[in-house]
N, CA, C and O atoms as CSV, one atom per row, in Angstrom:
chain,resi,resn,atom,element,x,y,z
A,1,MET,N,N,-9.537,65.304,105.979
A,1,MET,CA,C,-9.993,64.368,104.979
A,1,MET,C,C,-11.308,64.882,104.405
A,1,MET,O,O,-12.197,65.279,105.159
A,2,ARG,N,N,-11.440,64.879,103.106
A,2,ARG,CA,C,-12.643,65.387,102.441
A,2,ARG,C,C,-13.476,64.227,101.930
A,2,ARG,O,O,-12.965,63.290,101.315
A,3,TYR,N,N,-14.769,64.311,102.199
A,3,TYR,CA,C,-15.706,63.306,101.711
A,3,TYR,C,C,-16.684,63.970,100.763
A,3,TYR,O,O,-17.255,65.012,101.085
A,4,ASP,N,N,-16.881,63.376,99.601
A,4,ASP,CA,C,-17.829,63.922,98.636
A,4,ASP,C,C,-19.244,63.422,98.874
A,4,ASP,O,O,-20.186,63.881,98.228
A,5,ASP,N,N,-19.394,62.491,99.792
A,5,ASP,CA,C,-20.708,61.936,100.079
A,5,ASP,C,C,-21.520,62.956,100.868
A,5,ASP,O,O,-21.129,63.320,101.977
A,6,PRO,N,N,-22.656,63.433,100.315
A,6,PRO,CA,C,-23.433,64.440,101.040
A,6,PRO,C,C,-24.100,63.892,102.296
A,6,PRO,O,O,-24.516,64.666,103.159
A,7,TRP,N,N,-24.209,62.582,102.412
A,7,TRP,CA,C,-24.850,61.980,103.574
A,7,TRP,C,C,-23.831,61.658,104.670
A,7,TRP,O,O,-24.210,61.180,105.740
A,8,TYR,N,N,-22.566,61.908,104.421
A,8,TYR,CA,C,-21.536,61.643,105.422
A,8,TYR,C,C,-21.731,62.560,106.615
A,8,TYR,O,O,-21.852,63.776,106.462
A,9,ASP,N,N,-21.760,61.984,107.782
A,9,ASP,CA,C,-21.925,62.759,109.006
A,9,ASP,C,C,-20.617,62.701,109.774
A,9,ASP,O,O,-20.284,61.676,110.368
A,10,ALA,N,N,-19.886,63.787,109.762
A,10,ALA,CA,C,-18.577,63.810,110.407
A,10,ALA,C,C,-18.684,63.546,111.898
A,10,ALA,O,O,-17.767,62.988,112.500
A,11,LEU,N,N,-19.816,63.951,112.506
A,11,LEU,CA,C,-19.983,63.714,113.934
A,11,LEU,C,C,-20.107,62.229,114.236
A,11,LEU,O,O,-19.505,61.732,115.188
A,12,ALA,N,N,-20.881,61.527,113.432
A,12,ALA,CA,C,-21.101,60.107,113.682
A,12,ALA,C,C,-19.883,59.277,113.301
A,12,ALA,O,O,-19.681,58.193,113.848
A,13,ALA,N,N,-19.067,59.769,112.372
A,13,ALA,CA,C,-17.924,58.991,111.898
A,13,ALA,C,C,-16.915,58.733,113.014
A,13,ALA,O,O,-16.263,57.690,113.028
A,14,GLY,N,N,-16.783,59.668,113.943
A,14,GLY,CA,C,-15.824,59.495,115.015
A,14,GLY,C,C,-16.464,59.105,116.322
A,14,GLY,O,O,-15.860,59.257,117.384
A,15,TRP,N,N,-17.693,58.599,116.254
A,15,TRP,CA,C,-18.443,58.269,117.453
A,15,TRP,C,C,-17.686,57.280,118.313
A,15,TRP,O,O,-17.231,56.244,117.828
A,16,GLY,N,N,-17.552,57.596,119.572
A,16,GLY,CA,C,-16.913,56.695,120.515
A,16,GLY,C,C,-15.424,56.910,120.654
A,16,GLY,O,O,-14.794,56.297,121.515
A,17,GLU,N,N,-14.843,57.766,119.828
A,17,GLU,CA,C,-13.411,58.014,119.948
A,17,GLU,C,C,-13.172,59.040,121.036
A,17,GLU,O,O,-13.923,60.006,121.171
A,18,SER,N,N,-12.143,58.829,121.797
A,18,SER,CA,C,-11.798,59.777,122.843
A,18,SER,C,C,-10.721,60.701,122.310
A,18,SER,O,O,-9.617,60.270,121.979
A,19,GLU,N,N,-11.061,61.980,122.234
A,19,GLU,CA,C,-10.112,62.957,121.739
A,19,GLU,C,C,-10.000,64.090,122.735
A,19,GLU,O,O,-10.965,64.421,123.424
A,20,VAL,N,N,-8.839,64.674,122.809
A,20,VAL,CA,C,-8.586,65.745,123.750
A,20,VAL,C,C,-8.772,67.077,123.046
A,20,VAL,O,O,-8.322,67.262,121.915
A,21,ALA,N,N,-9.436,68.000,123.723
A,21,ALA,CA,C,-9.623,69.340,123.166
A,21,ALA,C,C,-8.287,70.058,123.121
A,21,ALA,O,O,-7.335,69.644,123.782
A,22,ASP,N,N,-8.207,71.150,122.331
A,22,ASP,CA,C,-6.965,71.902,122.187
A,22,ASP,C,C,-6.525,72.559,123.483
A,22,ASP,O,O,-5.334,72.795,123.689
A,23,ALA,N,N,-7.470,72.853,124.352
A,23,ALA,CA,C,-7.105,73.506,125.622
A,23,ALA,C,C,-6.269,72.540,126.453
A,23,ALA,O,O,-6.637,71.374,126.595
A,24,PRO,N,N,-5.143,73.010,127.008
A,24,PRO,CA,C,-4.258,72.102,127.741
A,24,PRO,C,C,-4.874,71.541,129.014
A,24,PRO,O,O,-4.496,70.454,129.450
A,25,ASP,N,N,-5.822,72.263,129.621
A,25,ASP,CA,C,-6.402,71.781,130.867
A,25,ASP,C,C,-7.703,71.011,130.652
A,25,ASP,O,O,-8.345,70.608,131.622
A,26,ALA,N,N,-8.094,70.804,129.422
A,26,ALA,CA,C,-9.347,70.092,129.147
A,26,ALA,C,C,-9.153,68.594,129.331
A,26,ALA,O,O,-8.163,68.016,128.882
A,27,ALA,N,N,-10.109,67.989,129.993
A,27,ALA,CA,C,-10.050,66.542,130.202
A,27,ALA,C,C,-10.538,65.843,128.939
A,27,ALA,O,O,-11.434,66.346,128.261
A,28,PRO,N,N,-9.954,64.685,128.614
A,28,PRO,CA,C,-10.427,63.962,127.438
A,28,PRO,C,C,-11.877,63.522,127.637
A,28,PRO,O,O,-12.251,63.051,128.711
A,29,ARG,N,N,-12.670,63.678,126.611
A,29,ARG,CA,C,-14.086,63.340,126.695
A,29,ARG,C,C,-14.497,62.692,125.385
A,29,ARG,O,O,-14.323,63.275,124.314
A,30,ALA,N,N,-15.032,61.509,125.469
A,30,ALA,CA,C,-15.430,60.780,124.269
A,30,ALA,C,C,-16.711,61.363,123.696
A,30,ALA,O,O,-17.566,61.862,124.427
A,31,ALA,N,N,-16.827,61.291,122.387
A,31,ALA,CA,C,-18.051,61.746,121.735
A,31,ALA,C,C,-19.238,60.940,122.241
A,31,ALA,O,O,-20.352,61.457,122.330
A,32,ALA,N,N,-19.005,59.681,122.571
A,32,ALA,CA,C,-20.093,58.849,123.097
A,32,ALA,C,C,-20.634,59.438,124.390
A,32,ALA,O,O,-21.836,59.366,124.644
A,33,ASP,N,N,-19.767,60.018,125.211
A,33,ASP,CA,C,-20.221,60.649,126.453
A,33,ASP,C,C,-21.135,61.830,126.157
A,33,ASP,O,O,-22.112,62.066,126.868
A,34,VAL,N,N,-20.810,62.563,125.108
A,34,VAL,CA,C,-21.640,63.702,124.717
A,34,VAL,C,C,-23.026,63.213,124.317
A,34,VAL,O,O,-24.036,63.776,124.741
A,35,TYR,N,N,-23.071,62.165,123.500
A,35,TYR,CA,C,-24.368,61.653,123.051
A,35,TYR,C,C,-25.174,61.074,124.216
A,35,TYR,O,O,-26.397,61.210,124.246
A,36,LEU,N,N,-24.515,60.441,125.155
A,36,LEU,CA,C,-25.224,59.937,126.341
A,36,LEU,C,C,-25.761,61.090,127.180
A,36,LEU,O,O,-26.864,61.011,127.721
A,37,GLU,N,N,-24.983,62.151,127.285
A,37,GLU,CA,C,-25.436,63.337,128.026
A,37,GLU,C,C,-26.663,63.951,127.350
A,37,GLU,O,O,-27.610,64.351,128.027
A,38,VAL,N,N,-26.647,64.025,126.035
A,38,VAL,CA,C,-27.792,64.564,125.297
A,38,VAL,C,C,-28.994,63.655,125.469
A,38,VAL,O,O,-30.114,64.133,125.648
A,39,GLN,N,N,-28.773,62.350,125.417
A,39,GLN,CA,C,-29.871,61.396,125.561
A,39,GLN,C,C,-30.551,61.538,126.920
A,39,GLN,O,O,-31.762,61.347,127.026
A,40,ARG,N,N,-29.804,61.862,127.935
A,40,ARG,CA,C,-30.362,62.008,129.288
A,40,ARG,C,C,-30.993,63.388,129.518
A,40,ARG,O,O,-31.633,63.616,130.544
A,41,SER,N,N,-30.813,64.294,128.571
A,41,SER,CA,C,-31.298,65.660,128.766
A,41,SER,C,C,-32.825,65.719,128.736
A,41,SER,O,O,-33.483,64.868,128.138
A,42,VAL,N,N,-33.363,66.725,129.382
A,42,VAL,CA,C,-34.805,66.931,129.445
A,42,VAL,C,C,-35.360,67.224,128.050
A,42,VAL,O,O,-36.439,66.747,127.701
A,43,ALA,N,N,-34.634,68.001,127.258
A,43,ALA,CA,C,-35.099,68.354,125.915
A,43,ALA,C,C,-35.227,67.118,125.029
A,43,ALA,O,O,-36.204,66.979,124.294
A,44,PHE,N,N,-34.252,66.228,125.095
A,44,PHE,CA,C,-34.296,65.005,124.291
A,44,PHE,C,C,-35.449,64.112,124.743
A,44,PHE,O,O,-36.159,63.544,123.914
A,45,GLN,N,N,-35.631,63.991,126.036
A,45,GLN,CA,C,-36.729,63.176,126.561
A,45,GLN,C,C,-38.084,63.744,126.137
A,45,GLN,O,O,-39.027,62.994,125.887
A,46,GLU,N,N,-38.174,65.068,126.059
A,46,GLU,CA,C,-39.415,65.704,125.619
A,46,GLU,C,C,-39.697,65.398,124.145
A,46,GLU,O,O,-40.844,65.143,123.777
A,47,VAL,N,N,-38.673,65.421,123.309
A,47,VAL,CA,C,-38.852,65.086,121.892
A,47,VAL,C,C,-39.295,63.628,121.760
A,47,VAL,O,O,-40.192,63.318,120.976
A,48,ARG,N,N,-38.678,62.751,122.512
A,48,ARG,CA,C,-39.074,61.333,122.466
A,48,ARG,C,C,-40.501,61.136,122.977
A,48,ARG,O,O,-41.250,60.330,122.426
A,49,ARG,N,N,-40.878,61.863,124.022
A,49,ARG,CA,C,-42.233,61.751,124.560
A,49,ARG,C,C,-43.249,62.212,123.528
A,49,ARG,O,O,-44.280,61.563,123.352
A,50,ARG,N,N,-42.983,63.304,122.849
A,50,ARG,CA,C,-43.895,63.794,121.812
A,50,ARG,C,C,-44.007,62.790,120.667
A,50,ARG,O,O,-45.091,62.574,120.125
A,51,TYR,N,N,-42.883,62.183,120.306
A,51,TYR,CA,C,-42.885,61.164,119.248
A,51,TYR,C,C,-43.763,59.978,119.650
A,51,TYR,O,O,-44.620,59.536,118.884
A,52,ARG,N,N,-43.537,59.476,120.852
A,52,ARG,CA,C,-44.305,58.310,121.315
A,52,ARG,C,C,-45.789,58.619,121.461
A,52,ARG,O,O,-46.629,57.776,121.147
A,53,ARG,N,N,-46.120,59.818,121.933
A,53,ARG,CA,C,-47.528,60.174,122.121
A,53,ARG,C,C,-48.285,60.198,120.799
A,53,ARG,O,O,-49.504,60.028,120.786
A,54,PHE,N,N,-47.593,60.405,119.706
A,54,PHE,CA,C,-48.259,60.334,118.408
A,54,PHE,C,C,-48.193,58.927,117.820
A,54,PHE,O,O,-49.209,58.396,117.370
A,55,VAL,N,N,-47.028,58.333,117.819
A,55,VAL,CA,C,-46.810,57.076,117.089
A,55,VAL,C,C,-47.534,55.890,117.718
A,55,VAL,O,O,-48.138,55.101,116.991
A,56,VAL,N,N,-47.496,55.738,119.013
A,56,VAL,CA,C,-48.096,54.559,119.642
A,56,VAL,C,C,-49.603,54.479,119.371
A,56,VAL,O,O,-50.069,53.428,118.930
A,57,PRO,N,N,-50.383,55.531,119.612
A,57,PRO,CA,C,-51.807,55.424,119.281
A,57,PRO,C,C,-52.061,55.277,117.777
A,57,PRO,O,O,-52.975,54.560,117.371
A,58,ALA,N,N,-51.259,55.948,116.955
A,58,ALA,CA,C,-51.454,55.856,115.507
A,58,ALA,C,C,-51.206,54.435,115.017
A,58,ALA,O,O,-51.989,53.906,114.229
A,59,VAL,N,N,-50.134,53.820,115.472
A,59,VAL,CA,C,-49.840,52.443,115.064
A,59,VAL,C,C,-50.907,51.492,115.592
A,59,VAL,O,O,-51.365,50.610,114.865
A,60,ALA,N,N,-51.303,51.661,116.838
A,60,ALA,CA,C,-52.335,50.788,117.415
A,60,ALA,C,C,-53.648,50.920,116.641
A,60,ALA,O,O,-54.294,49.917,116.335
A,61,GLY,N,N,-54.036,52.141,116.329
A,61,GLY,CA,C,-55.266,52.356,115.578
A,61,GLY,C,C,-55.206,51.775,114.177
A,61,GLY,O,O,-56.149,51.129,113.722
A,62,PHE,N,N,-54.093,52.007,113.496
A,62,PHE,CA,C,-53.983,51.503,112.130
A,62,PHE,C,C,-53.926,49.981,112.102
A,62,PHE,O,O,-54.567,49.358,111.256
A,63,LEU,N,N,-53.165,49.367,113.019
A,63,LEU,CA,C,-53.098,47.902,113.048
A,63,LEU,C,C,-54.460,47.291,113.388
A,63,LEU,O,O,-54.836,46.254,112.841
A,64,THR,N,N,-55.186,47.935,114.288
A,64,THR,CA,C,-56.533,47.452,114.611
A,64,THR,C,C,-57.427,47.505,113.381
A,64,THR,O,O,-58.150,46.550,113.095
A,65,TRP,N,N,-57.383,48.608,112.656
A,65,TRP,CA,C,-58.167,48.774,111.439
A,65,TRP,C,C,-57.771,47.741,110.385
A,65,TRP,O,O,-58.633,47.171,109.716
A,66,TYR,N,N,-56.467,47.501,110.239
A,66,TYR,CA,C,-55.985,46.533,109.251
A,66,TYR,C,C,-56.412,45.104,109.622
A,66,TYR,O,O,-56.909,44.363,108.773
A,67,VAL,N,N,-56.217,44.725,110.880
A,67,VAL,CA,C,-56.592,43.378,111.318
A,67,VAL,C,C,-58.106,43.188,111.209
A,67,VAL,O,O,-58.566,42.116,110.818
A,68,ALA,N,N,-58.878,44.210,111.547
A,68,ALA,CA,C,-60.332,44.115,111.409
A,68,ALA,C,C,-60.722,43.892,109.952
A,68,ALA,O,O,-61.630,43.112,109.665
A,69,TYR,N,N,-60.049,44.562,109.044
A,69,TYR,CA,C,-60.313,44.379,107.619
A,69,TYR,C,C,-59.999,42.950,107.178
A,69,TYR,O,O,-60.806,42.322,106.492
A,70,VAL,N,N,-58.851,42.442,107.560
A,70,VAL,CA,C,-58.445,41.083,107.163
A,70,VAL,C,C,-59.368,40.038,107.796
A,70,VAL,O,O,-59.815,39.111,107.121
A,71,VAL,N,N,-59.646,40.190,109.080
A,71,VAL,CA,C,-60.510,39.215,109.770
A,71,VAL,C,C,-61.912,39.235,109.169
A,71,VAL,O,O,-62.505,38.180,108.945
A,72,THR,N,N,-62.443,40.419,108.909
A,72,THR,CA,C,-63.777,40.515,108.314
A,72,THR,C,C,-63.788,39.906,106.911
A,72,THR,O,O,-64.749,39.238,106.531
A,73,ALA,N,N,-62.740,40.133,106.158
A,73,ALA,CA,C,-62.672,39.581,104.804
A,73,ALA,C,C,-62.637,38.057,104.815
A,73,ALA,O,O,-63.167,37.420,103.905
A,74,THR,N,N,-62.015,37.465,105.840
A,74,THR,CA,C,-61.920,36.002,105.881
A,74,THR,C,C,-63.092,35.348,106.594
A,74,THR,O,O,-63.447,34.212,106.276
A,75,THR,N,N,-63.696,36.033,107.543
A,75,THR,CA,C,-64.774,35.403,108.321
A,75,THR,C,C,-66.174,35.793,107.867
A,75,THR,O,O,-67.137,35.083,108.158
A,76,ALA,N,N,-66.298,36.900,107.165
A,76,ALA,CA,C,-67.628,37.345,106.728
A,76,ALA,C,C,-67.603,37.707,105.245
A,76,ALA,O,O,-67.791,38.869,104.888
A,77,PRO,N,N,-67.373,36.721,104.383
A,77,PRO,CA,C,-67.295,37.036,102.954
A,77,PRO,C,C,-68.619,37.565,102.404
A,77,PRO,O,O,-68.619,38.338,101.445
A,78,GLY,N,N,-69.731,37.168,102.986
A,78,GLY,CA,C,-71.033,37.673,102.534
A,78,GLY,C,C,-71.165,39.167,102.758
A,78,GLY,O,O,-71.669,39.891,101.900
A,79,LEU,N,N,-70.708,39.626,103.917
A,79,LEU,CA,C,-70.737,41.057,104.217
A,79,LEU,C,C,-69.824,41.827,103.269
A,79,LEU,O,O,-70.204,42.877,102.751
A,80,MET,N,N,-68.645,41.317,103.047
A,80,MET,CA,C,-67.682,42.004,102.187
A,80,MET,C,C,-68.127,42.017,100.726
A,80,MET,O,O,-67.752,42.915,99.971
A,81,ALA,N,N,-68.931,41.018,100.322
A,81,ALA,CA,C,-69.392,40.940,98.931
A,81,ALA,C,C,-70.647,41.771,98.689
A,81,ALA,O,O,-71.094,41.900,97.549
A,82,ARG,N,N,-71.206,42.323,99.727
A,82,ARG,CA,C,-72.442,43.095,99.578
A,82,ARG,C,C,-72.189,44.317,98.694
A,82,ARG,O,O,-71.295,45.117,98.971
A,83,PRO,N,N,-72.987,44.457,97.621
A,83,PRO,CA,C,-72.777,45.596,96.711
A,83,PRO,C,C,-73.182,46.919,97.361
A,83,PRO,O,O,-74.144,46.986,98.126
A,84,VAL,N,N,-72.436,47.950,97.043
A,84,VAL,CA,C,-72.720,49.291,97.549
A,84,VAL,C,C,-73.255,50.156,96.412
A,84,VAL,O,O,-74.295,50.802,96.541
A,85,ALA,N,N,-72.532,50.158,95.304
A,85,ALA,CA,C,-72.963,50.925,94.129
A,85,ALA,C,C,-72.426,50.231,92.889
A,85,ALA,O,O,-71.221,50.266,92.639
A,86,GLY,N,N,-73.278,49.612,92.123
A,86,GLY,CA,C,-72.852,48.915,90.913
A,86,GLY,C,C,-71.936,47.747,91.256
A,86,GLY,O,O,-72.301,46.865,92.032
A,87,ALA,N,N,-70.749,47.752,90.671
A,87,ALA,CA,C,-69.788,46.678,90.913
A,87,ALA,C,C,-68.949,46.920,92.169
A,87,ALA,O,O,-68.134,46.074,92.536
A,88,VAL,N,N,-69.130,48.031,92.811
A,88,VAL,CA,C,-68.361,48.366,94.019
A,88,VAL,C,C,-69.041,47.726,95.224
A,88,VAL,O,O,-70.226,47.937,95.482
A,89,ASN,N,N,-68.244,46.928,95.962
A,89,ASN,CA,C,-68.793,46.273,97.146
A,89,ASN,C,C,-68.085,46.774,98.406
A,89,ASN,O,O,-67.188,47.615,98.334
A,90,VAL,N,N,-68.496,46.251,99.551
A,90,VAL,CA,C,-67.944,46.667,100.838
A,90,VAL,C,C,-66.444,46.389,100.907
A,90,VAL,O,O,-65.695,47.213,101.431
A,91,ALA,N,N,-65.992,45.252,100.391
A,91,ALA,CA,C,-64.568,44.903,100.426
A,91,ALA,C,C,-63.736,45.910,99.644
A,91,ALA,O,O,-62.653,46.296,100.085
A,92,MET,N,N,-64.231,46.338,98.491
A,92,MET,CA,C,-63.489,47.321,97.697
A,92,MET,C,C,-63.392,48.656,98.433
A,92,MET,O,O,-62.339,49.293,98.435
A,93,LEU,N,N,-64.486,49.074,99.053
A,93,LEU,CA,C,-64.453,50.329,99.810
A,93,LEU,C,C,-63.501,50.226,101.007
A,93,LEU,O,O,-62.752,51.160,101.293
A,94,ALA,N,N,-63.538,49.105,101.691
A,94,ALA,CA,C,-62.632,48.919,102.836
A,94,ALA,C,C,-61.177,48.868,102.377
A,94,ALA,O,O,-60.299,49.421,103.040
A,95,GLY,N,N,-60.917,48.216,101.260
A,95,GLY,CA,C,-59.550,48.170,100.721
A,95,GLY,C,C,-59.063,49.552,100.331
A,95,GLY,O,O,-57.926,49.916,100.629
A,96,LEU,N,N,-59.911,50.324,99.667
A,96,LEU,CA,C,-59.543,51.700,99.332
A,96,LEU,C,C,-59.377,52.539,100.602
A,96,LEU,O,O,-58.550,53.449,100.655
A,97,GLY,N,N,-60.175,52.218,101.616
A,97,GLY,CA,C,-60.032,52.897,102.908
A,97,GLY,C,C,-58.670,52.639,103.537
A,97,GLY,O,O,-58.130,53.495,104.236
A,98,GLN,N,N,-58.118,51.457,103.285
A,98,GLN,CA,C,-56.769,51.157,103.785
A,98,GLN,C,C,-55.753,52.113,103.157
A,98,GLN,O,O,-54.894,52.656,103.852
A,99,PHE,N,N,-55.856,52.315,101.844
A,99,PHE,CA,C,-54.949,53.254,101.176
A,99,PHE,C,C,-55.163,54.672,101.695
A,99,PHE,O,O,-54.205,55.387,101.986
A,100,LEU,N,N,-56.404,55.064,101.806
A,100,LEU,CA,C,-56.711,56.411,102.280
A,100,LEU,C,C,-56.150,56.648,103.683
A,100,LEU,O,O,-55.542,57.688,103.937
A,101,THR,N,N,-56.349,55.700,104.589
A,101,THR,CA,C,-55.834,55.890,105.951
A,101,THR,C,C,-54.305,55.885,105.975
A,101,THR,O,O,-53.700,56.552,106.814
A,102,THR,N,N,-53.676,55.141,105.067
A,102,THR,CA,C,-52.211,55.173,104.990
A,102,THR,C,C,-51.737,56.570,104.610
A,102,THR,O,O,-50.820,57.105,105.233
A,103,PHE,N,N,-52.348,57.159,103.602
A,103,PHE,CA,C,-51.966,58.508,103.182
A,103,PHE,C,C,-52.281,59.541,104.265
A,103,PHE,O,O,-51.477,60.437,104.520
A,104,LEU,N,N,-53.435,59.419,104.894
A,104,LEU,CA,C,-53.794,60.359,105.966
A,104,LEU,C,C,-52.846,60.245,107.152
A,104,LEU,O,O,-52.458,61.252,107.743
A,105,LEU,N,N,-52.480,59.031,107.496
A,105,LEU,CA,C,-51.551,58.826,108.607
A,105,LEU,C,C,-50.169,59.385,108.278
A,105,LEU,O,O,-49.514,59.968,109.143
A,106,THR,N,N,-49.726,59.212,107.039
A,106,THR,CA,C,-48.441,59.774,106.617
A,106,THR,C,C,-48.473,61.297,106.695
A,106,THR,O,O,-47.531,61.919,107.186
A,107,TRP,N,N,-49.549,61.888,106.213
A,107,TRP,CA,C,-49.687,63.344,106.275
A,107,TRP,C,C,-49.705,63.828,107.732
A,107,TRP,O,O,-49.038,64.803,108.080
A,108,ALA,N,N,-50.477,63.133,108.575
A,108,ALA,CA,C,-50.578,63.532,109.981
A,108,ALA,C,C,-49.230,63.406,110.692
A,108,ALA,O,O,-48.878,64.247,111.519
A,109,TYR,N,N,-48.477,62.351,110.364
A,109,TYR,CA,C,-47.159,62.170,110.982
A,109,TYR,C,C,-46.216,63.294,110.565
A,109,TYR,O,O,-45.527,63.870,111.408
A,110,ALA,N,N,-46.181,63.608,109.280
A,110,ALA,CA,C,-45.296,64.670,108.798
A,110,ALA,C,C,-45.681,66.015,109.420
A,110,ALA,O,O,-44.807,66.795,109.799
A,111,ARG,N,N,-46.964,66.282,109.525
A,111,ARG,CA,C,-47.430,67.536,110.129
A,111,ARG,C,C,-47.059,67.592,111.606
A,111,ARG,O,O,-46.583,68.617,112.095
A,112,HIS,N,N,-47.279,66.484,112.316
A,112,HIS,CA,C,-46.938,66.433,113.739
A,112,HIS,C,C,-45.438,66.640,113.938
A,112,HIS,O,O,-45.022,67.381,114.829
A,113,ALA,N,N,-44.640,65.995,113.120
A,113,ALA,CA,C,-43.188,66.148,113.243
A,113,ALA,C,C,-42.782,67.591,112.988
A,113,ALA,O,O,-41.971,68.148,113.727
A,114,ARG,N,N,-43.333,68.194,111.959
A,114,ARG,CA,C,-42.979,69.565,111.610
A,114,ARG,C,C,-43.385,70.552,112.715
A,114,ARG,O,O,-42.628,71.465,113.044
A,115,LEU,N,N,-44.573,70.362,113.277
A,115,LEU,CA,C,-45.082,71.329,114.246
A,115,LEU,C,C,-44.627,71.075,115.680
A,115,LEU,O,O,-44.512,72.021,116.459
A,116,ARG,N,N,-44.366,69.831,116.042
A,116,ARG,CA,C,-44.130,69.511,117.455
A,116,ARG,C,C,-42.736,68.988,117.789
A,116,ARG,O,O,-42.343,68.987,118.955
A,117,ARG,N,N,-41.975,68.539,116.771
A,117,ARG,CA,C,-40.693,67.922,117.105
A,117,ARG,C,C,-39.495,68.481,116.355
A,117,ARG,O,O,-38.398,68.514,116.913
A,118,ASP,N,N,-39.658,68.916,115.129
A,118,ASP,CA,C,-38.503,69.272,114.308
A,118,ASP,C,C,-37.664,70.398,114.894
A,118,ASP,O,O,-36.436,70.307,114.913
A,119,ARG,N,N,-38.301,71.446,115.364
A,119,ARG,CA,C,-37.530,72.578,115.898
A,119,ARG,C,C,-36.747,72.166,117.148
A,119,ARG,O,O,-35.577,72.521,117.296
A,120,ALA,N,N,-37.391,71.421,118.038
A,120,ALA,CA,C,-36.703,70.961,119.257
A,120,ALA,C,C,-35.573,69.998,118.904
A,120,ALA,O,O,-34.499,70.058,119.503
A,121,ALA,N,N,-35.806,69.117,117.941
A,121,ALA,CA,C,-34.761,68.175,117.540
A,121,ALA,C,C,-33.586,68.903,116.893
A,121,ALA,O,O,-32.432,68.530,117.100
A,122,LEU,N,N,-33.877,69.936,116.112
A,122,LEU,CA,C,-32.803,70.719,115.498
A,122,LEU,C,C,-31.988,71.451,116.560
A,122,LEU,O,O,-30.763,71.528,116.464
A,123,ASP,N,N,-32.664,71.986,117.567
A,123,ASP,CA,C,-31.939,72.633,118.667
A,123,ASP,C,C,-31.021,71.639,119.364
A,123,ASP,O,O,-29.883,71.973,119.696
A,124,ILE,N,N,-31.501,70.425,119.588
A,124,ILE,CA,C,-30.673,69.387,120.223
A,124,ILE,C,C,-29.484,69.058,119.336
A,124,ILE,O,O,-28.369,68.886,119.830
A,125,ARG,N,N,-29.710,68.970,118.030
A,125,ARG,CA,C,-28.619,68.663,117.112
A,125,ARG,C,C,-27.549,69.749,117.153
A,125,ARG,O,O,-26.355,69.450,117.176
A,126,TRP,N,N,-27.984,71.027,117.162
A,126,TRP,CA,C,-27.001,72.112,117.241
A,126,TRP,C,C,-26.202,72.030,118.538
A,126,TRP,O,O,-24.983,72.199,118.536
A,127,ASP,N,N,-26.899,71.768,119.645
A,127,ASP,CA,C,-26.200,71.633,120.925
A,127,ASP,C,C,-25.205,70.476,120.881
A,127,ASP,O,O,-24.088,70.589,121.384
A,128,THR,N,N,-25.616,69.370,120.280
A,128,THR,CA,C,-24.747,68.199,120.182
A,128,THR,C,C,-23.528,68.513,119.328
A,128,THR,O,O,-22.415,68.107,119.662
A,129,GLN,N,N,-23.728,69.229,118.236
A,129,GLN,CA,C,-22.594,69.591,117.384
A,129,GLN,C,C,-21.616,70.477,118.137
A,129,GLN,O,O,-20.401,70.317,118.018
A,130,GLU,N,N,-22.152,71.412,118.912
A,130,GLU,CA,C,-21.268,72.284,119.686
A,130,GLU,C,C,-20.477,71.480,120.732
A,130,GLU,O,O,-19.281,71.698,120.924
A,131,LEU,N,N,-21.156,70.569,121.387
A,131,LEU,CA,C,-20.462,69.752,122.412
A,131,LEU,C,C,-19.418,68.842,121.783
A,131,LEU,O,O,-18.316,68.711,122.317
A,132,THR,N,N,-19.744,68.207,120.650
A,132,THR,CA,C,-18.766,67.311,120.022
A,132,THR,C,C,-17.633,68.103,119.403
A,132,THR,O,O,-16.496,67.633,119.377
A,133,ARG,N,N,-17.919,69.302,118.900
A,133,ARG,CA,C,-16.843,70.150,118.361
A,133,ARG,C,C,-15.884,70.509,119.495
A,133,ARG,O,O,-14.669,70.549,119.303
A,134,ALA,N,N,-16.443,70.770,120.676
A,134,ALA,CA,C,-15.594,71.112,121.825
A,134,ALA,C,C,-14.752,69.907,122.233
A,134,ALA,O,O,-13.602,70.080,122.636
A,135,THR,N,N,-15.289,68.694,122.142
A,135,THR,CA,C,-14.503,67.513,122.511
A,135,THR,C,C,-13.398,67.246,121.516
A,135,THR,O,O,-12.356,66.697,121.875
A,136,ARG,N,N,-13.610,67.625,120.276
A,136,ARG,CA,C,-12.589,67.384,119.249
A,136,ARG,C,C,-11.592,68.523,119.147
A,136,ARG,O,O,-10.556,68.409,118.493
A,137,GLY,N,N,-11.920,69.612,119.799
A,137,GLY,CA,C,-10.987,70.713,119.805
A,137,GLY,C,C,-11.087,71.591,118.562
A,137,GLY,O,O,-10.251,72.468,118.342
A,138,GLY,N,N,-12.123,71.348,117.749
A,138,GLY,CA,C,-12.279,72.152,116.535
A,138,GLY,C,C,-13.001,73.440,116.833
A,138,GLY,O,O,-13.807,73.506,117.761
A,139,ALA,N,N,-12.727,74.439,116.076
A,139,ALA,CA,C,-13.424,75.703,116.220
A,139,ALA,C,C,-14.245,75.947,114.971
A,139,ALA,O,O,-13.878,75.520,113.876
A,140,ALA,N,N,-15.360,76.637,115.145
A,140,ALA,CA,C,-16.239,76.901,113.998
A,140,ALA,C,C,-15.695,78.024,113.148
A,140,ALA,O,O,-16.302,78.386,112.140
């Protein structure tokens, strides 16, 4: 069956189906078993650990910064209204700081993913494709 959708993932489409490989002595193995095996692998756990080590502190830091901005804006309007330069006050600088930290965090996340996780995740994906191809009996 041919799909013109470029986002179609043939591996995920048959997820959970039990198919027998072409080899007569091969035991039937569900694609779900392959994904569970990959999930339990040391390489997959390492990718998840690297992801969490970046995301958890980043989210905690950003949420703290955001809540501090909102709380300060509501509880200390005098401080936020204090002029810094001309019509620019502390609230405007803090609001612009929110945008700046959003962009910096996005850049840092993309850089971290590229340098610390993408290659390992791609290796896992190739291994998973090979294992699921073997369960379906297809040859490359």
